[in-house]
Backbone as CSV, one residue per row, in Angstrom:
resi,resn,N_x,N_y,N_z,CA_x,CA_y,CA_z,C_x,C_y,C_z
1,MET,-20.522,-42.017,10.031,-19.649,-42.145,8.888,-18.390,-41.324,9.147
2,LEU,-17.256,-41.849,8.812,-15.999,-41.137,8.984,-15.736,-40.238,7.787
3,ARG,-15.392,-39.003,8.109,-15.062,-38.050,7.048,-13.762,-37.356,7.423
4,PRO,-12.979,-36.927,6.437,-11.769,-36.162,6.763,-12.150,-34.892,7.524
5,SER,-11.239,-34.418,8.366,-11.533,-33.259,9.214,-11.825,-31.999,8.415
6,VAL,-11.382,-31.918,7.166,-11.653,-30.724,6.372,-13.131,-30.573,6.067
7,PHE,-13.920,-31.625,6.243,-15.343,-31.550,5.943,-16.207,-31.359,7.187
8,THR,-15.602,-30.994,8.304,-16.388,-30.902,9.540,-17.273,-29.674,9.608
9,LYS,-16.909,-28.578,8.968,-17.727,-27.366,9.021,-18.591,-27.289,7.774
10,ASN,-19.848,-27.453,7.907,-20.804,-27.328,6.810,-20.427,-28.155,5.583
11,ASN,-19.603,-29.173,5.787,-19.172,-30.032,4.687,-18.539,-29.248,3.543
12,ASP,-17.922,-28.139,3.870,-17.339,-27.303,2.834,-15.822,-27.288,2.964
13,LEU,-15.163,-27.813,1.997,-13.714,-27.904,1.981,-13.053,-26.528,2.009
14,PHE,-13.708,-25.505,1.452,-13.070,-24.202,1.290,-13.379,-23.209,2.408
15,ASP,-14.129,-23.603,3.437,-14.422,-22.674,4.534,-13.152,-22.108,5.150
16,ASP,-12.255,-22.976,5.580,-11.024,-22.510,6.216,-10.150,-21.744,5.236
17,PHE,-10.134,-22.191,4.007,-9.264,-21.581,3.001,-9.612,-20.113,2.781
18,PHE,-10.883,-19.807,2.537,-11.265,-18.431,2.234,-11.474,-17.580,3.479
19,ASN,-11.462,-18.174,4.652,-11.538,-17.395,5.878,-10.161,-17.017,6.395
20,ASP,-9.122,-17.406,5.687,-7.758,-17.054,6.054,-7.611,-15.535,6.012
21,GLU,-6.768,-14.966,6.901,-6.577,-13.517,6.965,-6.040,-12.928,5.669
22,PHE,-5.344,-13.736,4.883,-4.808,-13.235,3.617,-5.921,-12.728,2.708
23,PHE,-7.079,-13.361,2.763,-8.185,-12.980,1.889,-9.053,-11.876,2.475
24,ALA,-8.715,-11.370,3.653,-9.535,-10.337,4.296,-9.733,-9.115,3.411
25,PRO,-8.695,-8.569,2.755,-8.933,-7.394,1.906,-9.899,-7.668,0.764
26,ALA,-9.875,-8.857,0.223,-10.763,-9.186,-0.890,-12.221,-9.260,-0.449
27,ARG,-12.459,-9.458,0.865,-13.830,-9.536,1.357,-14.423,-8.148,1.591
28,HIS,-13.618,-7.091,1.525,-14.114,-5.729,1.682,-14.520,-5.181,0.324
29,ASN,-15.410,-4.229,0.345,-15.879,-3.634,-0.906,-14.808,-2.849,-1.632
30,ASN,-13.850,-2.291,-0.902,-12.859,-1.440,-1.538,-11.575,-2.171,-1.886
31,GLY,-11.599,-3.460,-1.983,-10.453,-4.229,-2.464,-9.232,-4.037,-1.600
32,GLY,-8.068,-3.818,-2.229,-6.797,-3.720,-1.540,-6.685,-2.555,-0.583
33,ALA,-7.481,-1.528,-0.752,-7.388,-0.363,0.125,-7.737,-0.716,1.563
34,ALA,-8.420,-1.846,1.783,-8.798,-2.239,3.130,-7.575,-2.508,3.990
35,ILE,-6.505,-2.976,3.393,-5.308,-3.271,4.175,-4.460,-2.022,4.381
36,MET,-4.676,-0.983,3.607,-3.868,0.230,3.674,-4.647,1.352,4.363
37,HIS,-5.067,1.113,5.595,-5.787,2.147,6.340,-4.896,3.384,6.443
38,THR,-5.459,4.536,6.127,-4.666,5.753,6.029,-5.297,6.884,6.832
39,ASP,-4.452,7.577,7.587,-4.855,8.791,8.302,-4.060,9.943,7.710
40,ILE,-4.729,11.072,7.475,-4.050,12.253,6.957,-4.317,13.403,7.923
41,ARG,-3.233,13.958,8.464,-3.330,15.097,9.377,-2.774,16.331,8.679
42,GLU,-3.375,17.468,8.985,-2.905,18.717,8.418,-2.341,19.581,9.534
43,THR,-1.131,20.086,9.322,-0.536,21.044,10.245,-0.394,22.364,9.490
44,GLU,0.252,23.334,10.107,0.398,24.636,9.456,1.161,24.552,8.144
45,GLY,2.223,23.744,8.129,3.068,23.744,6.948,3.122,22.463,6.155
46,GLU,2.384,21.421,6.605,2.488,20.144,5.895,1.278,19.255,6.133
47,TYR,1.222,18.219,5.318,0.266,17.130,5.512,1.068,15.921,5.970
48,ILE,0.568,15.214,6.969,1.228,14.016,7.467,0.325,12.832,7.141
49,ILE,0.832,11.939,6.304,0.082,10.752,5.882,0.642,9.557,6.642
50,GLU,-0.220,8.882,7.389,0.177,7.674,8.112,-0.625,6.509,7.553
51,MET,0.087,5.521,7.026,-0.546,4.397,6.356,-0.141,3.091,7.038
52,GLU,-1.135,2.302,7.450,-0.870,1.017,8.090,-0.587,-0.032,7.023
53,LEU,0.540,-0.720,7.176,0.917,-1.793,6.257,1.367,-3.003,7.064
54,PRO,0.433,-3.640,7.779,0.819,-4.768,8.638,1.336,-5.946,7.822
55,GLY,2.412,-6.540,8.312,2.981,-7.703,7.648,3.947,-7.379,6.524
56,PHE,4.074,-6.111,6.185,4.986,-5.712,5.117,6.330,-5.303,5.719
57,LYS,7.384,-5.490,4.932,8.716,-5.029,5.308,9.008,-3.753,4.525
58,LYS,10.001,-3.015,4.981,10.380,-1.768,4.332,10.678,-1.991,2.849
59,GLU,11.356,-3.082,2.531,11.711,-3.345,1.135,10.519,-3.760,0.273
60,ASP,9.368,-4.043,0.887,8.141,-4.382,0.147,7.363,-3.146,-0.287
61,VAL,7.771,-1.965,0.212,6.995,-0.741,0.029,7.773,0.259,-0.827
62,GLU,7.065,0.916,-1.742,7.689,1.993,-2.512,6.712,3.150,-2.652
63,ALA,7.272,4.358,-2.667,6.471,5.569,-2.853,7.032,6.299,-4.071
64,GLU,6.119,6.770,-4.921,6.518,7.426,-6.167,5.713,8.708,-6.343
65,LEU,6.373,9.742,-6.832,5.713,11.001,-7.146,5.790,11.209,-8.645
66,LYS,4.607,11.308,-9.265,4.566,11.485,-10.722,3.337,12.316,-11.080
67,ASP,3.558,13.369,-11.854,2.486,14.247,-12.328,1.603,14.771,-11.198
68,GLY,2.213,15.059,-10.046,1.467,15.615,-8.918,0.777,14.578,-8.046
69,TYR,0.894,13.298,-8.381,0.269,12.230,-7.600,1.322,11.444,-6.836
70,LEU,1.103,11.293,-5.540,1.939,10.470,-4.686,1.287,9.094,-4.624
71,THR,1.984,8.083,-5.108,1.449,6.723,-5.132,2.295,5.838,-4.234
72,VAL,1.626,5.118,-3.338,2.294,4.170,-2.453,1.877,2.776,-2.885
73,ARG,2.879,1.937,-3.129,2.631,0.547,-3.523,3.270,-0.386,-2.500
74,ALA,2.588,-1.480,-2.218,3.129,-2.495,-1.326,2.859,-3.850,-1.955
75,GLU,3.896,-4.675,-1.988,3.771,-6.002,-2.586,4.299,-7.021,-1.590
76,HIS,3.537,-8.081,-1.380,3.874,-9.074,-0.364,3.896,-10.461,-0.985
77,HIS,4.966,-11.191,-0.737,5.088,-12.575,-1.193,5.382,-13.434,0.029
78,GLU,4.652,-14.516,0.154,4.886,-15.429,1.265,4.704,-16.842,0.760
79,ASN,5.569,-17.718,1.219,5.520,-19.099,0.774,5.545,-19.998,2.006
80,ASN,4.476,-20.721,2.274,4.400,-21.645,3.413,4.393,-23.071,2.891
81,GLU,5.379,-23.833,3.317,5.452,-25.222,2.888,5.496,-26.120,4.112
82,GLU,4.746,-27.190,4.074,4.806,-28.212,5.112,5.030,-29.545,4.420
83,LYS,6.069,-30.255,4.881,6.396,-31.554,4.286,6.381,-32.605,5.384
84,ASP,6.113,-33.827,4.990,6.212,-34.909,5.956,7.675,-35.347,6.053
85,LYS,7.962,-36.369,6.847,9.338,-36.809,7.072,10.020,-37.282,5.794
86,ALA,9.252,-37.779,4.853,9.814,-38.268,3.594,10.016,-37.133,2.590
87,GLY,9.612,-35.927,2.950,9.807,-34.794,2.063,8.657,-34.555,1.100
88,HIS,7.538,-35.269,1.285,6.366,-35.057,0.438,5.554,-33.888,0.987
89,TYR,4.950,-33.153,0.084,4.161,-32.003,0.509,2.879,-32.456,1.193
90,ILE,2.625,-31.911,2.356,1.361,-32.060,3.055,0.495,-30.851,2.727
91,ARG,1.154,-29.701,2.678,0.480,-28.446,2.357,1.517,-27.516,1.745
92,LYS,1.112,-26.776,0.742,1.990,-25.778,0.137,1.106,-24.612,-0.279
93,GLU,1.329,-23.458,0.342,0.512,-22.285,0.046,1.420,-21.136,-0.331
94,ARG,0.956,-20.360,-1.286,1.673,-19.169,-1.698,0.718,-17.990,-1.614
95,TYR,1.188,-16.926,-0.988,0.386,-15.722,-0.863,1.083,-14.599,-1.638
96,PHE,0.333,-13.945,-2.477,0.852,-12.807,-3.219,-0.163,-11.680,-3.091
97,GLY,0.271,-10.556,-2.615,-0.616,-9.411,-2.478,0.036,-8.188,-3.074
98,ASN,-0.744,-7.384,-3.755,-0.245,-6.181,-4.397,-1.275,-5.084,-4.159
99,PHE,-0.875,-4.020,-3.467,-1.804,-2.974,-3.107,-1.227,-1.615,-3.487
100,ALA,-2.093,-0.647,-3.771,-1.628,0.698,-4.118,-2.687,1.727,-3.751
101,ARG,-2.220,2.913,-3.341,-3.093,4.063,-3.083,-2.411,5.290,-3.647
102,SER,-3.203,6.216,-4.182,-2.661,7.455,-4.746,-3.338,8.661,-4.113
103,PHE,-2.557,9.736,-3.978,-3.039,10.985,-3.415,-2.520,12.125,-4.281
104,TYR,-3.372,13.078,-4.587,-2.929,14.242,-5.343,-2.300,15.228,-4.371
105,VAL,-1.018,15.559,-4.590,-0.309,16.472,-3.691,0.071,17.777,-4.373
106,GLY,-0.196,17.892,-5.659,0.079,19.123,-6.390,1.311,19.011,-7.260
107,ASP,1.346,19.859,-8.262,2.450,19.828,-9.224,3.722,20.490,-8.714
108,VAL,3.626,21.324,-7.690,4.806,22.042,-7.217,5.621,21.267,-6.186
109,VAL,5.053,20.204,-5.617,5.775,19.372,-4.657,6.743,18.482,-5.437
110,THR,7.992,18.429,-4.961,8.995,17.592,-5.614,9.306,16.373,-4.753
111,GLN,9.973,15.416,-5.353,10.358,14.188,-4.655,11.236,14.515,-3.439
112,GLU,12.103,15.503,-3.576,13.004,15.875,-2.484,12.254,16.517,-1.312
113,ASP,11.083,17.082,-1.557,10.298,17.735,-0.506,9.662,16.732,0.454
114,ILE,9.381,15.516,-0.022,8.630,14.528,0.758,9.583,13.696,1.603
115,LYS,9.286,13.597,2.885,10.079,12.783,3.812,9.263,11.544,4.161
116,ALA,9.914,10.379,4.132,9.213,9.120,4.395,9.958,8.306,5.445
117,GLU,9.176,7.630,6.305,9.745,6.752,7.329,8.833,5.540,7.480
118,PHE,9.422,4.357,7.593,8.661,3.126,7.798,9.116,2.504,9.107
119,LYS,8.179,2.376,10.051,8.515,1.837,11.367,7.323,1.074,11.930
120,ASP,7.567,-0.147,12.362,6.546,-0.988,13.005,5.289,-1.132,12.157
121,GLY,5.451,-1.302,10.856,4.308,-1.513,9.965,3.544,-0.259,9.613
122,ILE,4.082,0.915,9.946,3.410,2.183,9.630,4.331,3.027,8.761
123,LEU,3.829,3.426,7.603,4.550,4.318,6.710,4.073,5.736,6.993
124,THR,5.013,6.629,7.309,4.689,8.024,7.565,5.330,8.876,6.482
125,LEU,4.505,9.671,5.815,4.973,10.561,4.754,4.658,11.995,5.155
126,ASP,5.676,12.845,5.159,5.498,14.267,5.440,5.548,15.011,4.119
127,VAL,4.416,15.606,3.738,4.306,16.314,2.462,4.094,17.794,2.759
128,PRO,5.055,18.651,2.365,4.901,20.077,2.656,3.792,20.709,1.824
129,LYS,3.189,21.736,2.413,2.194,22.511,1.671,2.959,23.514,0.817
130,LYS,2.620,23.548,-0.431,3.236,24.519,-1.331,2.146,25.146,-2.173
131,GLU,2.232,26.428,-2.311,1.254,27.154,-3.111,1.652,27.107,-4.579
132,ASN,0.669,26.983,-5.424,0.915,27.123,-6.854,1.118,28.598,-7.138
133,VAL,2.280,28.929,-7.606,2.584,30.317,-7.916,2.352,30.535,-9.403
134,GLU,1.401,31.408,-9.671,1.134,31.699,-11.077,2.233,32.578,-11.615
135,LYS,2.755,32.194,-12.726,3.793,32.993,-13.354,3.134,34.144,-14.099
136,LYS,3.571,35.333,-13.722,3.068,36.506,-14.423,3.898,36.693,-15.679
137,GLU,3.212,36.916,-16.725,3.936,37.125,-17.967,4.480,38.535,-17.964
138,GLU,5.798,38.597,-18.011,6.447,39.890,-17.979,6.578,40.415,-19.408
139,ARG,6.407,41.715,-19.489,6.601,42.343,-20.798,8.100,42.488,-21.028
140,LYS,8.548,41.971,-22.089,9.947,42.109,-22.444,9.991,42.887,-23.759
141,LEU,10.431,44.088,-23.623,10.483,44.958,-24.804,11.767,44.719,-25.570
142,ILE,11.654,44.778,-26.810,12.805,44.631,-27.695,13.243,46.035,-28.080
143,SER,14.509,46.275,-27.887,14.988,47.616,-28.224,15.048,47.791,-29.751
144,ILE,14.599,48.915,-30.149,14.574,49.213,-31.585,15.661,50.255,-31.841
145,SER,16.526,49.982,-32.777,17.587,50.955,-33.076,17.312,51.697,-34.348
């Protein structure tokens, strides 16, 4: 019996669809974090965070510091269209991915302290170590005349 080629593997139309690399993060237990593999190194004066973001461009990535948390977000949009000679769609796929990771870096670290570089799909963040300095309450005497 003749069948369309999409039914050749286990007669399942969706085998190829869900085995696409785009869905790889969804097949991991930790969701989007699977695509954002992260290494954190500690040196004497800083932490160096290296995050893999394959397929992302610099403009797809943003880093934000809020309430002591450094959050890295990456959003990816891709549109693949295939048309026949008459301009009819043979295939049209849209990929949208949105991923985020957060790290607590402390309340004393400021946005200006953090240095970031994106090169060859790797985001490198240099976060300085800063000690929380407890403010000692100074006695301020009021002069009595």
